[in-house]
C-alpha positions in Angstrom: 134.9 109.2 111.4 132.8 108.4 114.5 130.0 110.6 113.2 129.7 108.6 110.0 126.9 106.1 110.3 126.0 103.2 107.9 122.3 103.3 108.4 119.5 105.6 109.7 120.9 108.8 108.1 118.5 111.8 108.0 117.8 111.4 104.3 117.1 107.7 104.7 114.8 108.2 107.7 112.9 110.9 105.8 112.3 108.6 102.8 111.5 105.6 105.0 108.9 107.6 107.0 107.2 108.6 103.7 107.3 105.0 102.3 105.9 103.5 105.5 103.1 106.1 105.6 102.2 105.0 102.1 101.8 101.4 103.2 105.0 100.1 101.8 107.0 97.6 103.9 110.7 97.0 103.3 113.9 95.7 104.9 116.5 98.2 106.2 120.3 97.8 105.7 119.6 94.5 103.9 122.7 92.3 103.3 122.7 91.3 99.6 122.4 87.5 99.0 125.1 87.4 96.4 127.5 89.6 98.5 126.7 89.6 102.2 129.2 92.3 103.0 127.3 94.8 100.8 124.0 96.1 101.9 121.1 97.9 100.4 119.8 100.9 102.3 116.2 99.9 101.6 115.2 96.6 100.0 111.9 95.2 98.8 113.1 91.6 98.9 110.1 89.8 97.3 110.0 92.3 94.4 113.8 92.5 94.1 114.0 96.2 94.4 117.1 97.7 96.1 117.3 101.4 97.0 120.4 103.4 97.8 120.5 106.9 99.1 124.1 107.9 98.6 125.9 110.7 100.4 127.3 113.4 98.2 130.8 113.3 99.7 131.2 109.6 100.1 129.9 108.6 96.7 131.0 111.5 94.5 127.9 113.5 93.7 128.5 115.4 90.4 126.9 118.5 91.9 128.2 118.6 95.5 131.3 116.3 95.7 134.4 118.0 97.1 138.0 116.9 96.8 139.7 116.8 100.2 142.7 119.0 100.4 144.1 117.4 103.6 145.5 113.9 103.3 144.4 113.6 99.6 146.7 110.6 99.1 144.5 108.7 101.4 141.1 110.1 100.5 141.2 110.2 96.7 141.7 106.4 96.2 139.2 105.7 99.0 136.5 107.8 97.4 137.3 106.4 93.9 136.9 102.9 95.3 133.5 103.8 96.8 132.3 104.9 93.3 133.7 101.7 91.7 132.0 99.6 94.4 128.7 101.4 93.7 129.0 100.4 90.0 129.9 96.8 90.9 127.1 96.5 93.3 124.5 97.9 90.8 125.8 95.6 88.1 125.8 92.6 90.4 122.2 93.2 91.5 121.0 93.9 88.0 122.5 90.7 86.8 120.7 88.9 89.6 117.3 90.3 88.4 117.0 93.2 90.9 115.9 96.7 90.1 118.4 99.2 91.6 117.3 102.7 92.4 120.0 105.2 93.4 119.4 108.7 94.8 121.6 111.5 96.2 121.2 112.7 99.8 120.3 116.2 98.6 117.3 115.1 96.6 113.8 115.8 98.0 112.5 113.0 100.1 109.0 113.3 98.6 110.4 113.0 95.0 112.5 110.0 96.1 109.5 108.3 97.8 107.3 109.0 94.7 109.9 107.3 92.5 110.3 104.3 94.8 106.6 103.9 95.3 106.0 104.0 91.5 108.7 101.4 90.9 107.5 99.1 93.7 103.9 99.2 92.7 104.7 98.5 89.0 107.0 95.6 90.0 104.3 94.1 92.3 102.2 91.4 90.7 98.6 92.5 90.3 96.1 90.7 92.4 
């Protein structure tokens, strides 16, 4: 459990590096205004865009999720609650007018960055 980090994972860092090099500025590990104990991995606060890069094990990726064989009485409900919390958080943000973008850790960082950049640039008011 000590190796599990909340922020600055390799997939997050790869995406953030690409976004920063494209001139996009954002907040990292941003506490949500409507639920301060929940955080967005990357947030464009003025534009109300929240980005999550979810781990395949912790968030139940349909392609790569595994079911723990050891101590499954503990892990199964915990992982199910993670998925339910993801749905709640997405709904909460959407109801508050935010655009929520969710990606899996196995997706290509360039593809993720392209999608985020497109969403952010289209959400930005034209000057």
